[in-house]
Structures are given as C-alpha cells and as structure tokens.
mmCIF file of the C-alpha atoms, coordinates in Angstrom:
data_MODEL
# 
_entry.id   MODEL 
# 
loop_
_atom_site.group_PDB 
_atom_site.id 
_atom_site.type_symbol 
_atom_site.label_atom_id 
_atom_site.label_alt_id 
_atom_site.label_comp_id 
_atom_site.label_asym_id 
_atom_site.label_entity_id 
_atom_site.label_seq_id 
_atom_site.pdbx_PDB_ins_code 
_atom_site.Cartn_x 
_atom_site.Cartn_y 
_atom_site.Cartn_z 
_atom_site.occupancy 
_atom_site.B_iso_or_equiv 
_atom_site.pdbx_formal_charge 
_atom_site.auth_seq_id 
_atom_site.auth_comp_id 
_atom_site.auth_asym_id 
_atom_site.auth_atom_id 
_atom_site.pdbx_PDB_model_num 
ATOM 1  C CA . MET A 1 1  ? -191.601 -21.004 72.715 1.00 0.00 ? 1  MET A CA 1 
ATOM 2  C CA . LEU A 1 2  ? -191.258 -17.451 74.063 1.00 0.00 ? 2  LEU A CA 1 
ATOM 3  C CA . ILE A 1 3  ? -194.747 -16.487 72.886 1.00 0.00 ? 3  ILE A CA 1 
ATOM 4  C CA . ARG A 1 4  ? -196.177 -18.576 75.745 1.00 0.00 ? 4  ARG A CA 1 
ATOM 5  C CA . LYS A 1 5  ? -194.581 -16.193 78.278 1.00 0.00 ? 5  LYS A CA 1 
ATOM 6  C CA . ILE A 1 6  ? -196.070 -13.047 76.749 1.00 0.00 ? 6  ILE A CA 1 
ATOM 7  C CA . GLN A 1 7  ? -199.796 -12.491 77.190 1.00 0.00 ? 7  GLN A CA 1 
ATOM 8  C CA . PRO A 1 8  ? -201.801 -11.078 75.588 1.00 0.00 ? 8  PRO A CA 1 
ATOM 9  C CA . VAL A 1 9  ? -200.213 -11.278 72.137 1.00 0.00 ? 9  VAL A CA 1 
ATOM 10 C CA . ASP A 1 10 ? -201.634 -8.790  69.626 1.00 0.00 ? 10 ASP A CA 1 
ATOM 11 C CA . ILE A 1 11 ? -199.317 -9.647  66.726 1.00 0.00 ? 11 ILE A CA 1 
ATOM 12 C CA . VAL A 1 12 ? -196.179 -11.646 65.990 1.00 0.00 ? 12 VAL A CA 1 
ATOM 13 C CA . LEU A 1 13 ? -193.554 -10.329 63.567 1.00 0.00 ? 13 LEU A CA 1 
ATOM 14 C CA . VAL A 1 14 ? -191.391 -13.124 62.187 1.00 0.00 ? 14 VAL A CA 1 
ATOM 15 C CA . ASP A 1 15 ? -188.230 -12.890 60.107 1.00 0.00 ? 15 ASP A CA 1 
ATOM 16 C CA . TRP A 1 16 ? -187.672 -15.626 57.536 1.00 0.00 ? 16 TRP A CA 1 
ATOM 17 C CA . ASN A 1 17 ? -183.949 -15.943 58.264 1.00 0.00 ? 17 ASN A CA 1 
ATOM 18 C CA . MET A 1 18 ? -183.339 -16.447 61.967 1.00 0.00 ? 18 MET A CA 1 
ATOM 19 C CA . PRO A 1 19 ? -180.749 -18.463 63.854 1.00 0.00 ? 19 PRO A CA 1 
ATOM 20 C CA . GLU A 1 20 ? -181.853 -21.885 65.113 1.00 0.00 ? 20 GLU A CA 1 
ATOM 21 C CA . MET A 1 21 ? -185.236 -21.926 63.318 1.00 0.00 ? 21 MET A CA 1 
ATOM 22 C CA . ASP A 1 22 ? -186.406 -20.286 60.098 1.00 0.00 ? 22 ASP A CA 1 
ATOM 23 C CA . GLY A 1 23 ? -189.534 -18.157 60.077 1.00 0.00 ? 23 GLY A CA 1 
ATOM 24 C CA . CYS A 1 24 ? -191.709 -20.710 58.272 1.00 0.00 ? 24 CYS A CA 1 
ATOM 25 C CA . CYS A 1 25 ? -190.917 -23.383 60.844 1.00 0.00 ? 25 CYS A CA 1 
ATOM 26 C CA . LEU A 1 26 ? -191.745 -20.933 63.631 1.00 0.00 ? 26 LEU A CA 1 
ATOM 27 C CA . LEU A 1 27 ? -195.007 -20.026 61.881 1.00 0.00 ? 27 LEU A CA 1 
ATOM 28 C CA . LYS A 1 28 ? -195.988 -23.680 61.688 1.00 0.00 ? 28 LYS A CA 1 
ATOM 29 C CA . GLU A 1 29 ? -195.153 -24.131 65.374 1.00 0.00 ? 29 GLU A CA 1 
ATOM 30 C CA . ILE A 1 30 ? -197.209 -21.080 66.351 1.00 0.00 ? 30 ILE A CA 1 
ATOM 31 C CA . ARG A 1 31 ? -200.157 -22.263 64.273 1.00 0.00 ? 31 ARG A CA 1 
ATOM 32 C CA . SER A 1 32 ? -199.977 -25.742 65.807 1.00 0.00 ? 32 SER A CA 1 
ATOM 33 C CA . GLU A 1 33 ? -200.880 -24.233 69.194 1.00 0.00 ? 33 GLU A CA 1 
ATOM 34 C CA . ALA A 1 34 ? -204.651 -23.768 69.510 1.00 0.00 ? 34 ALA A CA 1 
ATOM 35 C CA . GLU A 1 35 ? -204.286 -20.720 71.771 1.00 0.00 ? 35 GLU A CA 1 
ATOM 36 C CA . PHE A 1 36 ? -202.290 -18.887 69.070 1.00 0.00 ? 36 PHE A CA 1 
ATOM 37 C CA . ALA A 1 37 ? -204.256 -20.027 66.019 1.00 0.00 ? 37 ALA A CA 1 
ATOM 38 C CA . GLU A 1 38 ? -205.946 -16.639 65.630 1.00 0.00 ? 38 GLU A CA 1 
ATOM 39 C CA . VAL A 1 39 ? -202.998 -14.371 66.531 1.00 0.00 ? 39 VAL A CA 1 
ATOM 40 C CA . PRO A 1 40 ? -202.022 -12.290 63.490 1.00 0.00 ? 40 PRO A CA 1 
ATOM 41 C CA . VAL A 1 41 ? -198.553 -13.159 62.206 1.00 0.00 ? 41 VAL A CA 1 
ATOM 42 C CA . MET A 1 42 ? -196.608 -10.995 59.767 1.00 0.00 ? 42 MET A CA 1 
ATOM 43 C CA . MET A 1 43 ? -193.545 -12.313 57.944 1.00 0.00 ? 43 MET A CA 1 
ATOM 44 C CA . VAL A 1 44 ? -190.977 -9.503  57.690 1.00 0.00 ? 44 VAL A CA 1 
ATOM 45 C CA . THR A 1 45 ? -188.119 -10.423 55.387 1.00 0.00 ? 45 THR A CA 1 
ATOM 46 C CA . THR A 1 46 ? -185.894 -9.711  52.413 1.00 0.00 ? 46 THR A CA 1 
ATOM 47 C CA . GLU A 1 47 ? -187.229 -12.834 50.682 1.00 0.00 ? 47 GLU A CA 1 
ATOM 48 C CA . SER A 1 48 ? -189.226 -11.412 47.788 1.00 0.00 ? 48 SER A CA 1 
ATOM 49 C CA . GLU A 1 49 ? -189.791 -14.233 45.319 1.00 0.00 ? 49 GLU A CA 1 
ATOM 50 C CA . MET A 1 50 ? -193.462 -15.109 44.822 1.00 0.00 ? 50 MET A CA 1 
ATOM 51 C CA . ASP A 1 51 ? -192.978 -18.772 45.770 1.00 0.00 ? 51 ASP A CA 1 
ATOM 52 C CA . GLN A 1 52 ? -191.511 -17.674 49.111 1.00 0.00 ? 52 GLN A CA 1 
ATOM 53 C CA . VAL A 1 53 ? -194.453 -15.352 49.736 1.00 0.00 ? 53 VAL A CA 1 
ATOM 54 C CA . GLU A 1 54 ? -196.811 -18.255 48.984 1.00 0.00 ? 54 GLU A CA 1 
ATOM 55 C CA . THR A 1 55 ? -194.836 -20.566 51.280 1.00 0.00 ? 55 THR A CA 1 
ATOM 56 C CA . ALA A 1 56 ? -195.122 -18.079 54.152 1.00 0.00 ? 56 ALA A CA 1 
ATOM 57 C CA . LEU A 1 57 ? -198.854 -17.607 53.606 1.00 0.00 ? 57 LEU A CA 1 
ATOM 58 C CA . GLU A 1 58 ? -199.392 -21.369 53.425 1.00 0.00 ? 58 GLU A CA 1 
ATOM 59 C CA . ALA A 1 59 ? -197.423 -21.765 56.673 1.00 0.00 ? 59 ALA A CA 1 
ATOM 60 C CA . GLY A 1 60 ? -199.850 -19.398 58.400 1.00 0.00 ? 60 GLY A CA 1 
ATOM 61 C CA . ALA A 1 61 ? -198.671 -15.817 57.839 1.00 0.00 ? 61 ALA A CA 1 
ATOM 62 C CA . ASN A 1 62 ? -201.506 -13.314 57.639 1.00 0.00 ? 62 ASN A CA 1 
ATOM 63 C CA . GLU A 1 63 ? -199.371 -10.652 55.947 1.00 0.00 ? 63 GLU A CA 1 
ATOM 64 C CA . TYR A 1 64 ? -195.964 -10.355 54.322 1.00 0.00 ? 64 TYR A CA 1 
ATOM 65 C CA . LEU A 1 65 ? -193.767 -7.242  54.542 1.00 0.00 ? 65 LEU A CA 1 
ATOM 66 C CA . MET A 1 66 ? -190.554 -6.985  52.551 1.00 0.00 ? 66 MET A CA 1 
ATOM 67 C CA . LYS A 1 67 ? -187.415 -5.322  53.891 1.00 0.00 ? 67 LYS A CA 1 
ATOM 68 C CA . PRO A 1 68 ? -186.431 -2.613  53.711 1.00 0.00 ? 68 PRO A CA 1 
ATOM 69 C CA . PHE A 1 69 ? -189.707 -1.029  54.715 1.00 0.00 ? 69 PHE A CA 1 
ATOM 70 C CA . ASP A 1 70 ? -190.701 2.299   56.162 1.00 0.00 ? 70 ASP A CA 1 
ATOM 71 C CA . LYS A 1 71 ? -193.048 3.263   58.972 1.00 0.00 ? 71 LYS A CA 1 
ATOM 72 C CA . GLN A 1 72 ? -195.915 3.910   56.565 1.00 0.00 ? 72 GLN A CA 1 
ATOM 73 C CA . GLY A 1 73 ? -195.579 0.440   55.013 1.00 0.00 ? 73 GLY A CA 1 
ATOM 74 C CA . LEU A 1 74 ? -195.704 -1.193  58.441 1.00 0.00 ? 74 LEU A CA 1 
ATOM 75 C CA . LEU A 1 75 ? -198.693 0.914   59.521 1.00 0.00 ? 75 LEU A CA 1 
ATOM 76 C CA . GLU A 1 76 ? -200.587 -0.042  56.355 1.00 0.00 ? 76 GLU A CA 1 
ATOM 77 C CA . LYS A 1 77 ? -200.024 -3.752  57.044 1.00 0.00 ? 77 LYS A CA 1 
ATOM 78 C CA . LEU A 1 78 ? -201.157 -3.346  60.660 1.00 0.00 ? 78 LEU A CA 1 
ATOM 79 C CA . VAL A 1 79 ? -204.380 -1.698  59.480 1.00 0.00 ? 79 VAL A CA 1 
ATOM 80 C CA . LEU A 1 80 ? -204.927 -4.572  57.011 1.00 0.00 ? 80 LEU A CA 1 
ATOM 81 C CA . LEU A 1 81 ? -204.634 -6.941  59.978 1.00 0.00 ? 81 LEU A CA 1 
ATOM 82 C CA . GLY A 1 82 ? -207.233 -4.957  61.920 1.00 0.00 ? 82 GLY A CA 1 
ATOM 83 C CA . ILE A 1 83 ? -204.729 -3.591  64.410 1.00 0.00 ? 83 ILE A CA 1 
ATOM 84 C CA . ASP A 1 84 ? -205.073 0.062   65.394 1.00 0.00 ? 84 ASP A CA 1 
ATOM 85 C CA . PRO A 1 85 ? -201.511 1.453   65.380 1.00 0.00 ? 85 PRO A CA 1 
ATOM 86 C CA . GLY A 1 86 ? -202.657 4.447   67.459 1.00 0.00 ? 86 GLY A CA 1 
ATOM 87 C CA . ARG A 1 87 ? -204.065 2.344   70.297 1.00 0.00 ? 87 ARG A CA 1 
ATOM 88 C CA . GLN A 1 88 ? -202.175 2.603   73.566 1.00 0.00 ? 88 GLN A CA 1 
ATOM 89 C CA . ALA A 1 89 ? -201.081 -0.650  75.196 1.00 0.00 ? 89 ALA A CA 1 
ATOM 90 C CA . ALA A 1 90 ? -202.976 -1.527  78.357 1.00 0.00 ? 90 ALA A CA 1 
# 
C-alpha cells in the first residue's frame, strides 16, 4: 500500500471507483493497519445514494464529499476533520 511510503499522512482522499480496488476496500485495508487507524479519510465520489454514504462511513470514512465539488466544499470538509487548510506543510 502506497500510504506506507508517505509519512506523515495528514489525510487520505479516496475515490469510490478506482481501478484494481474500489474505495471501500481500500478504506477497510487502511483501517486494518494500526498505524493508520486514526488518519482522517475522506471518500470523494459521484456515488450519492444514502446507502453508499453509509457503506463508506461503516468502512471507515470520516467524511464524504460528492463530486463535482468546489474549493469551498473541500475546505469545509477539511475544517470538519480538524485540518487547518491554511497550514503550511513542514
């Protein structure tokens, strides 16, 4: 998993529909790793049905952002996750 090569990880954005592995499977894999259990994960997708939102949250997503979205929508979700969008990377 690529996330192991990137440290520190502040947030993971996951698309539901990806080649090789769907977003929910990736979420479950991320959450199965103790070192990534607390990393905020946001599902970013066109999937908008309530049962799909629930599935993503049950799989471990902390937030859900539907495409298309704008900068303000993304910033609002980051704030909800406790991430300061204005903070400069170290």
